[in-house]
N, C-alpha and C positions, 0 to 999 in steps of 0.2 A: 622703151627698152633701155636696159642699163649698159649698153655697149661701151660707152665712154668710161664708166667706172670699172668695167670688168676687164677690158683688154690689157691694162698694164699688169694686172695680177695673175690672169690665167690666159695668156696668149694662145696656148695650145688648144684650149676649149673653143676660143673664138675662131681659130683657123679651121678646126674640124667642123664647126658650125657653118662657115662659109663654104666648105667643100661639100658637105652633105646636101645643102640647099642650093648649091650652084649660084651663089649670090655675086653679082657685080654691082658696084656702087654707081649710083646715078644721081645727078644733081637736080632732077626735075622736082622742084619744090611744089608745083601745082599738083602733080600726081600724088606726092607724099601727103599733102593736106587733104586731098580728096579721099584718098584711101583711109586715112585715119578718121575722117568724119563719117565715112560709110561704116567703118568698123564699129565706131562708138554707137552709131544709130542702130545697127543690127543687134549688138549686145544689149543695149537699152531695151529694145523691143523684146528680146529673149527674156530678160529679167522681168519685164512687165507682162509677159505671157501673151504678147500681141503677135500671134502666129502669122496673121495675114501680112502685117507690115514687115515682120522678120523675113518671110519668104521673098517678098518684093525686093528688099534691100540686098538679100543674099544673091538674087539674080543679077542685080546691078554690080555687085562685087565680082561675080564670075566673069563679067564682061571685061574687067581690067586685070584679071588674075595674072596673066602672063607679064603684064607691065609691072605689077607689084613685085614679082620675083626679082626685078632689077634693083629693088630698093632694100634698105635695111628694115623696112616694115614687114619682114617675112612673117611675123605673127599673124598678120591679116590673111595671108595665104594659108597659113596653118589653121587658122580658125575655120575657114571654109572646108578644109579637109576633115578637121576634127568634128565639125557639126554634122557633116554627111556621114562620117564614120560611126558616130553615136547611133544613128538610125540604121546603119548597115549591118548585115549579117555575114559580110564577106571577111574571111580570116585575114586577108591582106590589110584590112583596115587596122588590125592590131599593130602593125609595124609603124603606122603613122604616129601612134601614141608612144611607142617605144623609142622612136627617134626623138620626139619632142621632149620626153621626160629627161633625156640625157642633157638637154640644153636649158633646163628650167631656169638656171641662174641668169640667163641672158635676158629674161623677161622681167618686167616690173611686178611688184607684189600681187596686184589684182589679176594681172595676166597669168601669173603662176597659179593663183587660186582657181582661175577659170579652167586652165589645162587639167588640174587635178579633178575638178568637178566633171569635166567631159570624160576623163578616163574612168571615174567611178560609175558614171551612167553607162559607159560602154561595157564595163564588167557586168553590171546589173542586167543589161538588156541582151547580152550575148552569152548566156549561160553555157551553151554547148561548146564554146571555145575555151571555157575555163573548167570543164569537167563537172561542175556543180553550180548550184545557185549560191554564189559566194558572197553573201551579205557582209561577212567580216571584212573582206578586202574592199568592198564598196565603202563601208564605214571608215576604214583606215584612210582611204584616199580623200574622202570628204573632210575628215578631221585634219588631214595634212593641208588641204586648201584653206580651212578655217584658220589654222595656225599661221598661214602665210598672208592671206588677204587682209588689207587694211581699209578698203572702201575709198581710197583716194581717187581712183579712176571711175569706179561705179559704186555709188554710196549704198545701194541695196544688195551688192554682191555678198557681203558677209551674212546677211539675212537669208539670201537665196541658198547659200551653202548649208546653213543650219536647217533650212526647210528640207533640203535633200538628205539631211542626216536624221531627222526626227522619226520618220516611219521605220527605216531599217533598224535604228537604235531601239525603238519601241518593241519591235518584233523579236530582236535578238537578246535584248537585255532586260527591259522593264517597260511595260505598256505605259505606266504612269509617267516615267521619265520622258518618253516620246511625246505624250500629251503636253507635259510641262514645257518642253522645247517648242512645240508648235504654238503654244500660247505666247511665248516670248517672241517668236518670229512674226506672229500675227500683229503684235503691237508695233513691231518695226515697220511692217508693210503699211499699217494704218497711218504712221507718221509721214510716209511718202505717198500716201493715197494710191497704193498699188492694188487696185480693186480685185483684179482677177487672181493675183497671188493670195489675197485674203480669202477668196472663195475656195481656192485650192487648199489652203490651210484648213478650212472648215471640212472639206472633203476628207483630207488625211486624218483629221481629228476624229471624224465620225467612224472611220474604219478601226482606229485604235479603241474607241469606245465600244464598238461591236466586239472586238477581241476581249475587252474587259468584262463583257456581259451587260453593259449599259445600253440596251437596245432602244428603249424609248427615247432617251436624249439624242441618240444617233439618228433615229427616224425623224425627230423634229428638226435637227440641223439639215438633214438631207432634203426634206420637203421644202425647207426655207431656200436652199440652193436652187432647186428645180423651179421654184416660184419666182425667182429673181427675173426682173424684166429683161435683162440683157443676156440671159444664159443661152438663148438660142444662137447667139453669135459665136459661142465657144463650145462647139459640139463635143470636144474631148472632155471638158470639165463636166458637161451634162451627162455624157455617157458613163463616166466614172461614178457620178452621183447616183445615177439610175441603178448601176450594178450594186453599189453599196446599199442602196435602199432595199433592193430585192433581198440581199443577204440579211439585212437587219430584220425584215419581215419574217423571213424563213426561220432565223434563229430565235425569234420571239414567238414562234409557233403561230404566226398570223398568216396562214397559208393562203387563204382566199385573197387577202390584200396583196400578197406576193404574186399570185397568178394574175390579178388585175393589173399590177404594175408591168408584168411581163407582156401581157396582151397590149397594153398601152404603147410599149416600146415597139412592138411589132407593127401596130397600126401607124406609127410614125415613120415606118420604113427604116428603122434603125434598131433591129432586135438586140437587146442587151445580151452580153456574153453569159450572164447568169440565168438566161432562159433555160439553160440545161438543167436547172434545179426544178423545173416544172414536174417531171416524173416523181421526184422526191415529195413535193407538195401533195400531189395526187395520192401517193402511197400513204402519207400521213392522214389524208382525208378519207382513207379506206376506199379509194377509187383505183384499185389495183389494175383493173382491166384497161382503164384509160391511161394509166401510167405506162403499161407495157406497149400500148399503141403508139404513144408519143415517142418512146425510146426507139421503136422500129422506124419511125419517120425521120429521125435526125440524119442529116448528111454526115456519114462517117468521116469524110475528108475534112470536115470543119471542126471535128472534136479534138481536144487536147488529150494527152495521156491520162490526166486525172479524170477527165470527163468519161473516157472509155471505162476506166476502173469503176467509177461511180455507177454507170449503167449496168456493168456486170454484177456488181454487188446488189443493186436493186432487183435485177432479174432473179438472182439466186435467192434473195430473201422472200420475194413475192411467191416464188415457186417452192419455197421451203426446201431448197436443195442444199443440204448441209455440206456436201463435198465441194460444190461450186463456191460456197461461201468461204470455206477454208482455203481454197485455191487462190482466191482473189485478195484475201485479207493482207498478207505480207507484202506483195508487190504494190498494192494500193497504199499501204501505210508508208513504205519506203519512198514512194513517189511524193507523197504529201510532206514527209519530213525533209526530203532533199530540197523541196521548193519553199519551205517555210510557209506552207499553205494552211494557216491556222484555222480559218473559217470552215473550209471543207473538211479539215480534220475533225472539227466539232460535229459536223453533219455525219461523217463516217461513223463516229462513235455513237451518235444518236440512233443511226440505223441499226447498229448491232444491239443497242439497248432495247429497241422496239422488238427486234426479232427474238431475243432471249426471253423477253417478258411475255410475248405471245406464246412462246413454247413452254412457259413456266419453268425455264431453266435458270433458276435463281443463282446457282453456283457460278455459271459463266457470266450472268448479268453482273454479279458482284465484281468480277474481274474487269469488265468494261467500265463500271462506275469508278473503280479504283484508278483505272487509266485516265479517266477524265479529271480526277483529283490530282494525279501526278502531273498532268499537263499544266495545270494552274500553278503547281509548285515550281516547275522547271521553266516557266515562261514558254519556251518552245523546245520540245524534245528533238534532238538530232536522231534519236531512235526511241521507239516505244514498244517494247516486247509485249506481245499479246499471245499468251499460251493458254488455249482453252482446253478444258477437260472434255473428253469424249463421253 
């Protein structure tokens, strides 16, 4: 921390800092070094994506948390709060960040960058607290962290910040720009032999390739991830790869392969989230009765809003209920655009294409085809008006 450099210039900020965190100075050097060592250990584990080690060290830190509050190493106590807040959906966690952001100048450059990253992740994961899926603010805070961080405390931190920028930047701005940034980050992680971040880069690269329409290269990358000898030790990465592989198969019209992958995940007692696409696959394979049966068997409490709209649209299309189709189109579309849900948006438009083609309604089919072209022009539309002719 930069306390010694800061206090002569901004004593009022330092006084407010001490008051907010109720800090009393303590000369216990042993506790100081122990806490700094633990903090460095947990953040290094976080950067390496070693979740088991990270949780173990976090528990050790919690044991001395009250003692840490007596030290100037308040960032360590803040880290614990921020780390749990990122994963929390409690609105009170928002104030943890708001307090810390006020005192950013007290921390060293890499510490400031980490705070910015945590806040960006919090915004991204707690959309209901920020009224929408606000990728622009996520991007803004990660960029702020990149501009501050210098890698002096944690050499891989600048790469980690860019890693967290690549996907939202690709979705909001330019898929190819996101892929290019991932390639840069992957090289940085290769230099430090950060294996699991490299695998995560391949995962994120695959989803951007899917968005670009390069399904076969994405499938090859994802199968490579799932075949890796150590992947079972990292279930989060494996689950993301599985979900992305299902999407790639579905969007590449390889519906049998997609269903096989879904069944495999169910047999492994870890059903992929994208198993909800099974009814769509069956519909495209002309197995409409089976599609409706599967929709009826899904646990409604486990479905997200976009899942519910997808099932409503599929039911309406299979039953050729034009009124029900018209009723679900706009709310489904608004939901997808607000979430930047590119892949399901593509499936949504494909369902409409199939329906109008089956109905020989080429006038409305042309409207959907134009919308698909418009999506590619705009990267991701915040709105996509679909006005069909009756």
